[in-house]
C-alpha positions in Angstrom: -22.8 -6.7 -65.2 -20.1 -4.1 -65.7 -22.0 -1.9 -63.3 -22.3 -4.6 -60.7 -18.6 -5.5 -61.0 -17.5 -1.9 -60.7 -19.5 -1.5 -57.5 -18.3 -4.8 -56.0 -14.7 -4.0 -56.5 -14.8 -0.5 -55.1 -12.7 0.0 -52.0 -15.6 1.5 -50.0 -18.8 -0.5 -50.6 -21.2 -1.4 -47.9 -20.5 -4.8 -46.3 -24.0 -6.1 -46.5 -24.6 -4.8 -50.0 -21.3 -6.3 -51.2 -22.5 -9.9 -50.6 -25.7 -9.2 -52.6 -23.7 -7.7 -55.4 -21.3 -10.6 -55.6 -24.2 -13.1 -55.6 -26.0 -11.0 -58.2 -22.9 -11.1 -60.3 -22.7 -14.8 -60.1 -26.3 -15.2 -61.1 -25.9 -12.9 -64.0 -22.9 -14.8 -65.4 -25.0 -18.0 -65.3 -28.2 -16.4 -66.8 -27.1 -16.3 -70.4 -29.7 -16.0 -73.2 -30.7 -19.1 -75.1 -29.7 -19.4 -78.7 -31.1 -21.5 -81.6 -30.1 -25.1 -81.7 -27.5 -24.5 -84.5 -25.7 -22.2 -82.1 -25.7 -24.6 -79.0 -22.0 -24.1 -78.3 -22.2 -20.3 -78.3 -23.6 -19.8 -74.7 -20.8 -22.1 -73.3 -18.1 -20.2 -75.1 -19.6 -16.8 -74.2 -19.9 -18.0 -70.6 -16.2 -19.0 -70.4 -15.1 -15.7 -72.1 -17.2 -13.7 -69.6 -15.9 -15.7 -66.7 -12.3 -15.2 -67.8 -12.8 -11.5 -68.3 -14.4 -11.2 -64.9 -11.6 -13.1 -63.3 -9.0 -10.9 -64.9 -10.8 -7.8 -63.7 -10.9 -9.1 -60.2 -7.2 -10.0 -60.2 -6.3 -6.6 -61.6 -8.3 -4.9 -58.9 -6.9 -7.1 -56.1 -3.4 -6.3 -57.3 -4.2 -2.6 -56.9 -5.9 -2.9 -53.5 -3.3 -5.0 -51.8 -0.6 -2.4 -52.7 -2.7 0.4 -51.1 -1.7 2.1 -47.9 -5.3 2.1 -46.9 -6.4 -0.5 -44.3 -9.8 -0.5 -46.0 -8.3 -1.4 -49.4 -6.1 -4.1 -47.9 -9.0 -5.6 -46.1 -11.0 -5.8 -49.4 -8.0 -7.3 -51.2 -7.7 -10.0 -48.5 -11.4 -10.7 -48.6 -11.5 -11.1 -52.4 -8.5 -13.4 -52.5 -10.3 -15.8 -50.3 -13.6 -15.4 -52.1 -12.2 -16.0 -55.5 -9.5 -18.6 -54.5 -6.7 -16.4 -55.8 -3.8 -18.4 -54.5 -1.3 -16.5 -56.6 -1.7 -13.7 -54.1 -1.0 -15.8 -51.1 2.7 -14.5 -50.6 1.4 -10.9 -50.7 -1.4 -11.9 -48.3 1.1 -13.4 -45.8 3.2 -10.3 -46.1 0.3 -8.3 -44.6 0.8 -10.4 -41.4 3.7 -8.3 -40.3 4.1 -8.9 -36.5 6.2 -5.7 -36.2 3.2 -3.6 -37.4 0.4 -5.2 -35.4 -1.2 -2.0 -34.1 -4.0 -2.1 -31.6 -6.4 0.0 -33.6 -9.7 -1.5 -34.9 -8.9 -0.9 -38.6 -5.8 -3.0 -38.5 -7.8 -5.6 -36.7 -10.2 -5.8 -39.7 -7.2 -6.3 -42.1 -5.8 -9.1 -40.0 -9.2 -10.8 -39.6 -9.7 -10.7 -43.4 -6.2 -12.1 -44.0 -6.6 -14.9 -41.5 -10.1 -15.8 -42.8 -8.8 -16.1 -46.4 -5.8 -18.2 -45.3 -8.1 -20.6 -43.5 -10.5 -20.7 -46.4 -7.7 -21.4 -48.8 -6.2 -24.0 -46.4 -2.8 -22.3 -46.4 0.1 -23.1 -44.1 1.9 -20.0 -42.7 5.3 -19.9 -41.0 4.9 -20.0 -37.2 7.0 -16.8 -36.7 4.3 -14.9 -38.6 1.5 -16.4 -36.6 2.8 -16.7 -33.1 2.7 -12.9 -32.4 -1.0 -13.0 -33.4 -2.1 -15.6 -30.9 -3.0 -13.1 -28.1 -5.5 -11.2 -30.3 -6.6 -14.0 -32.6 -6.2 -17.3 -30.7 -8.7 -19.4 -32.7 -7.5 -18.4 -36.1 -3.9 -18.8 -35.1 -4.5 -22.4 -33.8 -6.5 -23.3 -36.9 -3.7 -22.4 -39.2 -0.9 -23.9 -37.0 -2.9 -27.2 -37.0 -2.3 -27.5 -40.7 1.3 -28.6 -39.9 1.6 -29.6 -36.2 5.0 -31.2 -36.6 6.6 -28.1 -38.2 4.8 -25.8 -35.7 5.6 -27.8 -32.5 7.5 -24.9 -30.9 4.7 -22.5 -31.3 2.2 -25.0 -30.1 4.3 -25.7 -27.0 4.5 -22.0 -26.3 0.6 -21.8 -26.5 0.2 -24.8 -24.2 2.5 -23.1 -21.6 0.4 -19.9 -21.5 -2.2 -19.6 -18.8 -5.8 -18.8 -19.8 -8.1 -20.5 -22.3 -8.8 -24.2 -21.5 -10.0 -25.0 -25.0 -6.8 -23.5 -26.5 -4.7 -25.6 -24.1 -6.5 -28.8 -25.1 -6.3 -28.0 -28.8 -2.5 -27.3 -28.6 -1.9 -30.5 -26.5 -4.0 -32.6 -28.9 -1.8 -31.4 -31.8 1.4 -32.0 -29.9 0.3 -35.5 -28.9 -0.6 -36.3 -32.5 2.9 -35.4 -33.7 4.7 -36.7 -30.6 6.5 -33.3 -30.5 9.9 -33.1 -28.9 9.7 -31.6 -25.4 6.0 -32.4 -25.0 6.5 -35.3 -22.6 8.8 -33.0 -20.5 6.1 -30.3 -20.5 3.4 -32.7 -19.4 5.5 -34.1 -16.5 6.4 -30.5 -15.4 2.7 -29.5 -15.6 1.4 -32.5 -13.7 0.3 -31.7 -10.1 -0.2 -34.9 -8.1 -2.7 -34.6 -5.2 -2.0 -36.8 -2.2 -4.8 -36.8 0.5 -4.2 -38.5 3.8 -6.9 -38.9 6.4 -5.8 -39.6 10.0 -8.4 -41.1 12.5 -8.5 -43.4 15.4 -9.7 -46.3 13.3 -8.1 -45.4 10.0 -11.2 -45.8 7.9 -12.0 -42.2 6.9 -11.3 -41.2 3.3 -11.5 -37.6 2.2 -11.8 -36.8 -1.6 -12.1 -33.8 -3.7 -12.0 -32.7 -7.3 -14.4 -32.1 -10.1 -15.0 -29.8 -13.1 -15.4 -26.1 -13.1 -16.8 -24.2 -16.0 -17.8 -20.9 -17.4 -20.0 -19.6 -20.1 -21.4 -16.4 -21.2 -22.2 -14.2 -24.2 -19.7 -13.0 -26.7 -18.9 -9.3 -26.4 -20.3 -7.1 -29.2 -17.8 -5.9 -31.9 -17.6 -2.6 -33.7 -19.1 -3.0 -37.2 -18.5 -0.7 -40.1 -20.1 -0.8 -43.6 -16.9 0.5 -45.2 -15.1 -2.8 -44.7 -15.8 -6.2 -46.3 -17.8 -8.9 -44.6 -15.7 -10.1 -41.6 -15.9 -13.3 -39.6 -15.4 -14.4 -36.1 -13.8 -17.8 -35.2 -14.3 -19.7 -31.9 -12.9 -22.9 -30.6 -15.3 -25.3 -28.9 -15.2 -28.6 -27.1 -18.7 -29.5 -28.4 -19.4 -30.7 -32.0 -22.0 -28.0 -32.6 -23.8 -27.4 -35.9 -21.3 -26.6 -38.7 -18.4 -27.2 -36.4 -15.1 -28.4 -38.0 -12.6 -30.6 -36.3 -9.3 -28.7 -35.8 -7.5 -30.8 -33.2 -8.5 -34.5 -33.2 -7.8 -36.7 -30.2 -9.6 -38.3 -27.2 -10.9 -34.8 -26.4 -11.3 -33.3 -29.9 -11.6 -29.6 -30.4 -13.7 -28.0 -33.1 -14.0 -24.5 -34.6 -16.9 -22.5 -35.8 -17.0 -19.5 -38.2 -19.7 -16.9 -37.9 -20.3 -13.2 -39.1 -18.5 -10.8 -36.8 -20.8 -9.2 -34.4 -23.5 -11.8 -34.7 -23.2 -12.6 -31.0 -23.5 -16.1 -29.5 -21.9 -18.0 -26.6 -18.3 -19.0 -26.0 -17.3 -22.4 -24.8 -14.3 -22.6 -22.4 -15.4 -25.2 -19.9 -12.8 -26.2 -17.3 -10.9 -29.4 -17.8 -9.0 -31.6 -15.3 -5.6 -30.8 -16.7 -3.8 -33.3 -14.4 -5.9 -36.2 -15.7 -5.5 -34.9 -19.3 -1.7 -34.8 -18.8 -1.7 -38.5 -17.8 -3.9 -39.3 -20.8 -1.5 -37.6 -23.1 1.5 -39.4 -21.6 -0.3 -42.7 -21.9 -1.0 -42.0 -25.6 2.6 -41.1 -26.2 3.7 -44.4 -24.6 1.0 -46.4 -26.4 -0.6 -47.4 -23.0 -4.0 -47.1 -21.4 -4.2 -44.8 -18.4 -5.4 -47.8 -16.3 -2.0 -49.5 -17.0 0.0 -46.6 -15.6 1.2 -46.7 -12.0 1.1 -43.0 -11.7 -2.2 -41.3 -11.0 -3.2 -37.6 -10.6 -4.8 -38.2 -7.2 -4.1 -40.5 -4.3 -6.0 -41.1 -1.1 -4.8 -43.0 2.0 -6.4 -43.6 5.4 -4.1 -43.9 8.4 -5.0 -45.3 11.8 -3.4 -43.2 14.6 -0.9 -45.2 16.7 1.6 -42.6 17.7 3.9 -40.0 16.2 6.6 -42.3 14.9 4.2 -44.7 13.2 2.4 -41.7 11.7 5.7 -40.4 10.2 6.6 -43.7 8.7 3.1 -44.1 7.1 3.1 -40.6 5.5 6.8 -40.6 4.4 6.5 -44.2 3.0 3.4 -43.2 1.0 5.1 -40.1 -0.3 8.1 -42.2 -1.5 5.7 -44.7 -3.2 4.2 -41.8 -5.3 7.7 -40.5 -6.1 8.7 -43.9 -7.2 5.8 -44.1 -9.6 6.8 -40.8 -11.0 10.4 -41.9 -11.5 9.3 -45.1 -13.3 7.1 -43.1 -15.7 10.1 -40.8 -16.4 12.2 -43.9 -17.2 9.5 -45.2 -19.6 9.5 -41.9 -21.4 13.3 -42.0 -21.7 13.2 -45.6 -23.0 10.7 -44.5 -25.7 12.9 -41.5 -26.6 10.2 -39.1 -25.5 12.5 -37.6 -22.9 16.2 -37.0 -23.0 18.4 -38.0 -20.1 19.0 -34.3 -19.2 15.3 -33.5 -19.3 14.5 -36.5 -17.0 17.3 -35.5 -14.6 15.8 -32.0 -14.2 12.2 -33.2 -13.5 10.9 -33.6 -10.0 7.3 -34.6 -9.0 5.0 -31.7 -8.1 3.3 -33.2 -5.0 0.5 -31.5 -3.1 0.3 -33.5 0.1 -2.5 -32.8 2.5 -3.1 -34.5 5.9 -6.6 -34.2 7.3 -6.7 -34.7 11.1 -10.0 -36.4 11.8 -9.1 -37.6 15.3 -11.6 -36.7 18.0 -8.7 -36.3 20.5 -6.1 -34.2 18.7 -3.4 -34.6 21.4 -0.6 -34.9 20.6 -0.7 -32.7 17.6 0.4 -34.2 14.3 4.1 -33.6 13.8 5.5 -31.4 11.0 6.7 -33.2 7.9 8.5 -31.4 5.1 6.2 -30.8 2.1 3.0 -31.9 4.0 0.2 -29.5 4.8 -2.0 -30.2 7.8 -5.7 -29.6 7.9 -7.4 -29.9 11.3 -11.1 -30.3 11.5 -13.0 -29.4 14.7 
């Protein structure tokens, strides 16, 4: 056993072999010799003594490794802390997440992956100022740890939601912000909401033009550089699907899960597009305690206009635009009444309207007049 322990706690073992050695060590500590019946208590006593000695040796070695200047040693310290549940080392573990020393080399990446993996395994909350700088390189791990305390981490989660890019990260952050009814979240949703207004003009006024839908992307994960000098390292991914072994990280109407797998094992990533405008309204409805169907404001409007002259056309388009603006203003007022928006936030918010008029008339004379904020589309 001493031989196995000395190998497992070296700072430069092979990653694959290390797992076998730790398993072998565990089996050896359980495979104690049988004694005569009058010594039945001895195996249990010896087992506890052996376990205590082993634990002490691990703690001593971890204490040495975590103080090392070597990235390899620090990675092994972080890995062992998670494997052995050594929560007394958590403060030192968090200290390794120094945002001022996040260098772009692959060795530092191994240290950070090992640290984040152990923090997730031990279910540890970490101050958001330590985590936020890591989001760009380790988005899944960062969100998983922030999700431990969504109320305390609302500013960091809002910052993530405001960043362009990953759809699944956006949904995860919004789920957590909705769950905690975070200050500023309603303002963010109303600022993010793009309202599409589609107007079709024809001789009879019975032509409706619609658009929309989902877009998606999928692919294979990029291969990672693997070295046997470092401990077993794990990759985390966020997913919108409850795949095998997936764990809920951000509950809600559109829950987000995470999966943990050995680094470099390959696999697919899941970042399907979502209808953000519809989701924004769903989050607002949840904050207000309403169903989306009971809300006047929608993410998409369609109207058919029968051509009867320039003046009537202007009245129809402008009246419809003002109706949509009125719906937006009433939703703002509801949020203020529920203390989801401050008066100053509400005053600064304006509806983001995307108004398109599709000219479907066979005879396009006279041309449709210009109206501020309205884009014309003419079909042949």
